[in-house]
TORMAR-98680 format. One record per residue (C-alpha): residue number from 1; residue in three letters; chain; x, z, y. Coordinates in Angstrom, 1 decimal. Each point is the difference from the previous one (the first is absolute). Layout:
N
+-----+------+------+--------+--------+--------+
| pos | code | unit |     px |     pz |     py |
+-----+------+------+--------+--------+--------+
| NUM |  Ala |    A |      X |      Z |      Y |
...
+-----+------+------+--------+--------+--------+
//
This chain:
260
+-----+------+------+--------+--------+--------+
| pos | code | unit |     px |     pz |     py |
+-----+------+------+--------+--------+--------+
|   1 |  Met |    A |   -9.9 |    5.0 |   26.7 |
|   2 |  Thr |    A |   -0.3 |   -3.7 |    1.1 |
|   3 |  Pro |    A |   -3.3 |   -1.4 |    1.4 |
|   4 |  Thr |    A |    0.1 |   -2.4 |   -2.9 |
|   5 |  Ala |    A |   -0.1 |    2.9 |   -2.5 |
|   6 |  Arg |    A |   -2.8 |    1.9 |    1.7 |
|   7 |  Ala |    A |   -2.1 |   -3.3 |    0.1 |
|   8 |  Ala |    A |    0.4 |    0.4 |   -3.5 |
|   9 |  Arg |    A |   -1.4 |    3.1 |   -0.3 |
|  10 |  Glu |    A |   -2.5 |    0.0 |    2.0 |
|  11 |  Trp |    A |   -1.3 |   -2.8 |   -1.6 |
|  12 |  Ala |    A |    0.3 |    1.6 |   -3.3 |
|  13 |  Ile |    A |   -1.8 |    2.8 |    1.3 |
|  14 |  Arg |    A |   -2.8 |   -2.2 |    1.2 |
|  15 |  Cys |    A |   -0.5 |   -1.8 |   -3.6 |
|  16 |  Ser |    A |    0.1 |    3.3 |   -2.2 |
|  17 |  Arg |    A |   -2.6 |    1.1 |    2.6 |
|  18 |  Thr |    A |   -1.8 |   -3.2 |   -0.5 |
|  19 |  Ser |    A |    0.6 |   -0.4 |   -3.9 |
|  20 |  Gly |    A |   -0.4 |    3.3 |   -1.0 |
|  21 |  Gln |    A |    3.2 |   -0.5 |   -1.7 |
|  22 |  Gly |    A |    3.0 |    2.3 |    0.5 |
|  23 |  His |    A |    3.7 |    0.3 |   -1.1 |
|  24 |  Leu |    A |    0.9 |    0.3 |    3.4 |
|  25 |  Pro |    A |    3.0 |    2.8 |    0.2 |
|  26 |  Ser |    A |    1.9 |   -2.0 |   -2.8 |
|  27 |  Ser |    A |   -0.6 |   -3.4 |    2.2 |
|  28 |  Phe |    A |    0.9 |    1.6 |    3.2 |
|  29 |  Ser |    A |    3.9 |    1.4 |   -2.1 |
|  30 |  Ile |    A |    0.7 |   -3.8 |   -0.3 |
|  31 |  Ile |    A |   -0.5 |   -1.6 |    3.4 |
|  32 |  Glu |    A |    3.1 |   -0.2 |    1.2 |
|  33 |  Leu |    A |    1.5 |   -0.8 |   -3.0 |
|  34 |  Ala |    A |   -1.9 |   -3.1 |   -0.5 |
|  35 |  Leu |    A |    0.6 |   -1.1 |    3.3 |
|  36 |  Ser |    A |    3.6 |    0.4 |    0.4 |
|  37 |  Ala |    A |    0.2 |   -1.9 |   -3.3 |
|  38 |  Tyr |    A |   -1.7 |   -2.8 |    1.4 |
|  39 |  Ala |    A |    2.0 |    0.6 |    3.5 |
|  40 |  Val |    A |    3.1 |   -1.2 |   -3.1 |
|  41 |  Met |    A |   -1.7 |   -2.7 |   -1.9 |
|  42 |  Arg |    A |   -0.3 |   -3.2 |    0.6 |
|  43 |  His |    A |   -4.0 |   -1.7 |    0.0 |
|  44 |  Asp |    A |   -2.3 |   -1.2 |    2.0 |
|  45 |  Pro |    A |   -3.9 |    1.4 |    0.7 |
|  46 |  Glu |    A |   -1.0 |   -3.4 |    0.3 |
|  47 |  Ala |    A |    1.6 |   -1.5 |   -3.2 |
|  48 |  Pro |    A |   -0.4 |    3.0 |   -2.4 |
|  49 |  Arg |    A |    0.9 |   -2.3 |   -3.1 |
|  50 |  Trp |    A |    3.1 |   -1.2 |    1.7 |
|  51 |  Pro |    A |    2.4 |   -1.1 |   -2.7 |
|  52 |  Glu |    A |    3.1 |    1.9 |    1.5 |
|  53 |  Arg |    A |   -1.9 |    3.2 |    1.2 |
|  54 |  Asp |    A |    1.2 |    3.4 |   -1.3 |
|  55 |  Leu |    A |   -2.2 |    1.5 |   -1.9 |
|  56 |  Phe |    A |   -1.6 |    3.7 |    0.8 |
|  57 |  Ile |    A |   -1.9 |    1.5 |   -3.5 |
|  58 |  Leu |    A |   -1.8 |    3.6 |    0.8 |
|  59 |  Ser |    A |    0.6 |    1.9 |   -3.4 |
|  60 |  Lys |    A |   -2.2 |    3.0 |    1.1 |
|  61 |  Gly |    A |   -3.1 |   -2.0 |    0.4 |
|  62 |  His |    A |   -2.1 |    2.8 |    0.8 |
|  63 |  Ala |    A |    1.4 |   -0.5 |    3.8 |
|  64 |  Ala |    A |   -1.7 |   -3.1 |    0.4 |
|  65 |  Leu |    A |   -1.8 |    0.8 |    3.2 |
|  66 |  Gly |    A |    3.1 |    0.5 |    1.7 |
|  67 |  Tyr |    A |    1.8 |   -2.6 |   -1.7 |
|  68 |  Tyr |    A |   -3.0 |   -2.5 |    1.1 |
|  69 |  Cys |    A |    0.3 |    1.3 |    3.7 |
|  70 |  Val |    A |    3.4 |   -0.4 |   -0.1 |
|  71 |  Leu |    A |   -0.3 |   -3.4 |   -1.2 |
|  72 |  Ala |    A |   -3.1 |   -0.9 |    2.8 |
|  73 |  Gln |    A |    2.2 |    1.3 |    2.9 |
|  74 |  Leu |    A |    2.6 |   -2.6 |   -1.4 |
|  75 |  Gly |    A |   -2.1 |   -2.8 |    0.6 |
|  76 |  Tyr |    A |   -1.3 |   -0.8 |   -3.8 |
|  77 |  Phe |    A |   -3.3 |    0.2 |    1.0 |
|  78 |  Pro |    A |   -2.2 |    2.0 |    2.5 |
|  79 |  Pro |    A |   -0.3 |    3.3 |    0.0 |
|  80 |  Ala |    A |   -3.8 |   -0.2 |   -0.1 |
|  81 |  Asp |    A |    0.2 |   -1.3 |   -3.4 |
|  82 |  Val |    A |    1.3 |    3.2 |   -1.5 |
|  83 |  Glu |    A |   -3.6 |    1.6 |    1.0 |
|  84 |  Arg |    A |   -1.4 |   -1.0 |   -3.7 |
|  85 |  Phe |    A |    2.9 |    2.5 |   -1.4 |
|  86 |  Gly |    A |   -1.6 |    0.6 |   -3.2 |
|  87 |  Ala |    A |   -3.8 |   -1.4 |    0.3 |
|  88 |  Tyr |    A |   -1.8 |   -2.1 |   -2.7 |
|  89 |  Gln |    A |    2.6 |   -3.1 |    0.0 |
|  90 |  Ser |    A |    2.0 |    0.4 |    2.2 |
|  91 |  Ala |    A |    3.4 |   -1.3 |   -0.2 |
|  92 |  Phe |    A |    1.1 |    2.8 |    1.2 |
|  93 |  Gly |    A |   -0.1 |    2.2 |   -3.4 |
|  94 |  Cys |    A |    1.4 |    4.1 |    0.3 |
|  95 |  His |    A |    3.2 |   -2.1 |   -1.7 |
|  96 |  Pro |    A |    1.4 |   -3.0 |    1.4 |
|  97 |  Asp |    A |   -0.7 |   -3.5 |   -1.9 |
|  98 |  Arg |    A |    2.6 |   -2.6 |    0.1 |
|  99 |  Leu |    A |   -3.1 |   -2.6 |   -0.3 |
| 100 |  Lys |    A |   -1.8 |    1.2 |    3.0 |
| 101 |  Val |    A |    2.0 |    1.1 |    2.7 |
| 102 |  Pro |    A |    2.4 |   -1.6 |    1.7 |
| 103 |  Gly |    A |    3.6 |    1.3 |    0.0 |
| 104 |  Val |    A |   -0.4 |    2.0 |   -3.2 |
| 105 |  Glu |    A |    2.0 |   -1.1 |   -2.4 |
| 106 |  Ala |    A |   -0.8 |    2.5 |   -3.2 |
| 107 |  Ser |    A |   -2.9 |    1.4 |   -1.3 |
| 108 |  Cys |    A |    0.9 |    3.5 |   -0.2 |
| 109 |  Gly |    A |   -1.7 |    3.6 |   -0.5 |
| 110 |  Ser |    A |    1.0 |    1.3 |   -3.5 |
| 111 |  Leu |    A |    2.7 |    2.1 |    1.1 |
| 112 |  Gly |    A |    3.4 |   -0.9 |   -1.3 |
| 113 |  His |    A |   -0.8 |   -3.4 |   -0.2 |
| 114 |  Gly |    A |    0.6 |   -1.8 |    3.3 |
| 115 |  Ile |    A |    4.1 |    0.7 |    0.0 |
| 116 |  Gly |    A |   -0.1 |   -2.0 |   -3.6 |
| 117 |  Ile |    A |   -1.6 |   -2.8 |    1.6 |
| 118 |  Ala |    A |    3.2 |   -0.1 |    3.0 |
| 119 |  Val |    A |    2.6 |    0.5 |   -2.7 |
| 120 |  Gly |    A |   -1.3 |   -3.1 |   -1.7 |
| 121 |  Met |    A |   -0.3 |   -1.8 |    3.1 |
| 122 |  Ala |    A |    3.5 |    0.6 |    1.4 |
| 123 |  Leu |    A |    1.3 |   -0.7 |   -3.3 |
| 124 |  Gly |    A |   -1.5 |   -3.3 |   -0.3 |
| 125 |  Leu |    A |    0.7 |   -0.7 |    3.9 |
| 126 |  Arg |    A |    3.6 |    0.6 |   -0.9 |
| 127 |  Ile |    A |   -0.2 |   -2.1 |   -3.3 |
| 128 |  Arg |    A |   -1.5 |   -3.1 |    2.4 |
| 129 |  Gly |    A |    3.2 |    0.4 |    2.3 |
| 130 |  Ser |    A |   -2.7 |    0.8 |    3.1 |
| 131 |  Ala |    A |    1.1 |    1.9 |    2.9 |
| 132 |  Arg |    A |   -3.5 |    1.9 |    0.2 |
| 133 |  Arg |    A |   -0.1 |    3.9 |   -0.5 |
| 134 |  Val |    A |   -2.5 |    2.4 |   -1.0 |
| 135 |  Phe |    A |   -1.2 |    3.1 |    1.3 |
| 136 |  Val |    A |   -2.3 |    2.4 |   -1.9 |
| 137 |  Leu |    A |   -1.6 |    3.3 |    1.5 |
| 138 |  Val |    A |   -0.6 |    3.0 |   -2.6 |
| 139 |  Gly |    A |   -1.3 |    3.2 |    0.3 |
| 140 |  Asp |    A |    1.6 |    3.2 |   -1.0 |
| 141 |  Gly |    A |   -3.6 |    0.8 |   -2.3 |
| 142 |  Glu |    A |    1.2 |   -3.3 |   -1.9 |
| 143 |  Ala |    A |    3.6 |    1.3 |   -0.5 |
| 144 |  Asn |    A |   -1.4 |    1.8 |   -2.9 |
| 145 |  Glu |    A |   -0.7 |   -2.8 |   -1.7 |
| 146 |  Gly |    A |    2.9 |   -0.9 |   -2.6 |
| 147 |  Ser |    A |   -0.5 |   -3.7 |    0.9 |
| 148 |  Leu |    A |    1.2 |    0.6 |    3.1 |
| 149 |  Trp |    A |    3.5 |    1.5 |   -0.9 |
| 150 |  Glu |    A |    0.4 |   -3.0 |   -2.6 |
| 151 |  Ala |    A |   -0.8 |   -2.6 |    2.6 |
| 152 |  Val |    A |    3.1 |    1.6 |    2.3 |
| 153 |  Met |    A |    1.7 |    0.1 |   -3.1 |
| 154 |  Val |    A |   -0.3 |   -3.5 |   -0.4 |
| 155 |  Ala |    A |    0.6 |   -0.9 |    3.8 |
| 156 |  Ser |    A |    3.2 |    1.8 |    0.2 |
| 157 |  Asp |    A |    1.1 |   -1.3 |   -3.3 |
| 158 |  Arg |    A |   -0.1 |   -3.5 |    1.2 |
| 159 |  Arg |    A |    1.1 |    0.8 |    3.3 |
| 160 |  Leu |    A |   -2.8 |   -1.6 |    1.9 |
| 161 |  Ala |    A |    0.9 |    0.0 |    3.5 |
| 162 |  Asn |    A |   -2.5 |   -1.6 |    0.7 |
| 163 |  Leu |    A |   -2.9 |    2.7 |   -0.7 |
| 164 |  Thr |    A |   -0.9 |    2.7 |    2.6 |
| 165 |  Ile |    A |   -1.7 |    3.1 |   -0.9 |
| 166 |  Leu |    A |   -1.8 |    2.2 |    2.0 |
| 167 |  Tyr |    A |   -1.1 |    3.7 |   -1.3 |
| 168 |  Asp |    A |   -2.7 |    1.4 |    2.2 |
| 169 |  His |    A |    1.0 |    3.5 |   -0.2 |
| 170 |  Asn |    A |   -3.1 |    1.7 |    1.1 |
| 171 |  Arg |    A |    0.0 |    2.6 |   -2.6 |
| 172 |  Ser |    A |   -2.7 |   -0.2 |   -1.3 |
| 173 |  Gln |    A |    0.6 |    1.4 |   -2.9 |
| 174 |  Val |    A |    0.2 |    3.3 |    1.1 |
| 175 |  Arg |    A |   -2.5 |    1.7 |   -2.6 |
| 176 |  Cys |    A |    1.4 |   -1.9 |   -3.1 |
| 177 |  Leu |    A |    3.2 |   -1.9 |   -0.9 |
| 178 |  Gln |    A |    2.3 |    0.1 |    3.3 |
| 179 |  Ile |    A |    3.2 |   -2.2 |    0.4 |
| 180 |  Pro |    A |    1.7 |    1.7 |    2.9 |
| 181 |  Asn |    A |    3.5 |   -1.6 |    0.3 |
| 182 |  Pro |    A |   -1.1 |   -3.8 |   -0.4 |
| 183 |  Thr |    A |    3.2 |   -1.0 |    1.8 |
| 184 |  Glu |    A |    2.1 |    1.4 |   -3.0 |
| 185 |  Arg |    A |   -2.6 |   -1.6 |   -2.8 |
| 186 |  Phe |    A |    0.8 |   -3.5 |    1.6 |
| 187 |  Val |    A |    3.8 |    0.6 |    0.3 |
| 188 |  Ala |    A |    0.3 |    1.3 |   -3.2 |
| 189 |  Phe |    A |   -1.3 |   -3.2 |   -1.2 |
| 190 |  Gly |    A |    2.0 |   -2.1 |    1.7 |
| 191 |  Cys |    A |   -1.8 |   -1.0 |    2.8 |
| 192 |  Ala |    A |    1.1 |   -0.1 |    3.9 |
| 193 |  Thr |    A |   -2.3 |    2.6 |    1.5 |
| 194 |  Ala |    A |   -0.3 |    1.0 |    3.4 |
| 195 |  Glu |    A |   -2.6 |    2.8 |    1.1 |
| 196 |  Val |    A |   -1.2 |   -0.1 |    3.5 |
| 197 |  Asp |    A |   -3.6 |    0.9 |    1.8 |
| 198 |  Gly |    A |   -2.5 |   -2.0 |   -1.4 |
| 199 |  His |    A |   -1.9 |    0.0 |    3.7 |
| 200 |  Asp |    A |    2.9 |   -1.0 |    1.9 |
| 201 |  Asp |    A |    0.2 |   -3.6 |    0.1 |
| 202 |  Ala |    A |    3.4 |   -0.4 |    1.6 |
| 203 |  Ser |    A |    1.6 |    2.0 |   -3.1 |
| 204 |  Leu |    A |   -1.8 |   -2.1 |   -2.2 |
| 205 |  Val |    A |    0.6 |   -3.0 |    1.0 |
| 206 |  Ala |    A |    4.0 |    0.9 |    0.2 |
| 207 |  Ala |    A |   -0.5 |    1.1 |   -4.1 |
| 208 |  Leu |    A |   -1.5 |   -3.3 |   -0.7 |
| 209 |  Arg |    A |    2.5 |   -1.9 |    1.8 |
| 210 |  Gln |    A |    2.8 |    1.7 |   -1.6 |
| 211 |  Pro |    A |    2.3 |   -2.3 |   -2.4 |
| 212 |  Ala |    A |   -0.4 |    0.8 |   -3.9 |
| 213 |  Asp |    A |    1.5 |   -1.6 |   -3.0 |
| 214 |  Thr |    A |   -2.8 |    0.9 |   -2.3 |
| 215 |  Val |    A |   -3.1 |    1.4 |    0.7 |
| 216 |  Lys |    A |   -0.8 |    2.2 |    3.3 |
| 217 |  Val |    A |   -2.5 |    2.9 |   -0.2 |
| 218 |  Val |    A |   -1.3 |    1.5 |    3.4 |
| 219 |  Val |    A |   -1.4 |    3.3 |   -0.8 |
| 220 |  Gly |    A |   -2.4 |    0.5 |    3.1 |
| 221 |  Arg |    A |   -0.9 |    4.1 |    0.9 |
| 222 |  Thr |    A |   -3.4 |   -0.3 |    0.8 |
| 223 |  Val |    A |   -3.0 |    1.9 |    0.8 |
| 224 |  Lys |    A |   -3.8 |   -0.5 |   -1.4 |
| 225 |  Gly |    A |   -2.7 |   -0.9 |    2.4 |
| 226 |  Tyr |    A |    2.7 |   -0.5 |    2.3 |
| 227 |  Gly |    A |   -0.8 |    0.3 |    3.4 |
| 228 |  Cys |    A |   -3.3 |    1.7 |   -0.5 |
| 229 |  Ala |    A |    0.8 |    3.8 |    0.4 |
| 230 |  Ser |    A |   -3.5 |    1.2 |   -2.0 |
| 231 |  Met |    A |    1.4 |   -3.0 |   -2.9 |
| 232 |  Glu |    A |    3.3 |    1.4 |    0.2 |
| 233 |  Glu |    A |   -0.9 |    3.6 |   -0.6 |
| 234 |  Asn |    A |   -2.8 |   -0.8 |   -2.7 |
| 235 |  Phe |    A |    1.5 |   -3.0 |   -1.9 |
| 236 |  Phe |    A |   -1.8 |    1.1 |   -3.3 |
| 237 |  Glu |    A |   -3.4 |    0.4 |    1.4 |
| 238 |  Trp |    A |    0.2 |   -4.0 |    1.7 |
| 239 |  His |    A |    1.3 |   -1.6 |   -3.5 |
| 240 |  Arg |    A |   -3.4 |   -1.9 |   -0.4 |
| 241 |  Lys |    A |   -1.8 |    1.2 |    3.2 |
| 242 |  Ser |    A |   -1.3 |   -2.2 |    2.6 |
| 243 |  Pro |    A |   -0.6 |    1.2 |    3.4 |
| 244 |  Ser |    A |   -3.7 |    0.5 |    1.6 |
| 245 |  Ala |    A |   -0.9 |   -1.7 |    3.3 |
| 246 |  Glu |    A |    1.2 |    3.7 |    1.5 |
| 247 |  Val |    A |    3.3 |    0.5 |   -1.6 |
| 248 |  Cys |    A |    1.0 |   -3.4 |    0.9 |
| 249 |  Glu |    A |   -0.2 |    0.1 |    3.1 |
| 250 |  Ala |    A |    1.8 |    3.4 |   -0.5 |
| 251 |  Leu |    A |    2.6 |   -1.7 |   -1.9 |
| 252 |  Leu |    A |    0.8 |   -2.9 |    2.7 |
| 253 |  Ser |    A |    0.0 |    2.5 |    2.7 |
| 254 |  Glu |    A |    3.0 |    1.9 |   -2.2 |
| 255 |  Leu |    A |    1.8 |   -3.6 |   -1.0 |
| 256 |  His |    A |    0.2 |   -0.5 |    3.9 |
| 257 |  Ala |    A |    1.7 |    3.7 |    0.7 |
| 258 |  Lys |    A |    2.3 |   -1.2 |   -2.4 |
| 259 |  Ala |    A |    3.4 |   -0.5 |    2.4 |
| 260 |  Val |    A |    1.4 |   -3.0 |    0.0 |
+-----+------+------+--------+--------+--------+
//
């Protein structure tokens, strides 16, 4: 775990404690996926609306806290701003709002919708002859939505080489409709697909930099609650849970005990 990823998780724990809002396990599984996407994107935290920027969309909007903490680590706003996560009239809602948070490109929350927005953006940019790219992070839970696969079909049919899908394979669906072989499915849809350790920055960046002449998919094998053993082992219990003061300190201790 890199210092940046650890800092994002630490701040997410503290903000969850302050706000009383949860979704920490889902937030923790996306940290390296999001950081790696920004590592290969063209973007400028000091100019979030830079016209030539690449676009990132968090389709699994309930991981907003993790995403906010990543954006804060990248310099889009001070980490202290996220302390009001989920608070009344806070810009930092439990799902991201593109009109309120610097760096957020799409307001997402209803599962399966963000990827459709991303496909539309990628197609529009290609029609305009733009070199800009679109990155969208989806969850395995929302892969139960037919709208996700409809969007993938369009992206593959149009061979949108300016679109990259990051798939958070954290196995959250073990109690319901599982998709045990997402890589095979994306390949079957005609996507240029790679599967890597979703918490290994170097592997993620290498996969994201591989050239492709159609839509690219990077399936990241991830762990809900990654970095905190008690959360990893009891992620269903932690789905909407916020830590007490005592548990907050215990989680931080677990996080710092995780080997780099």
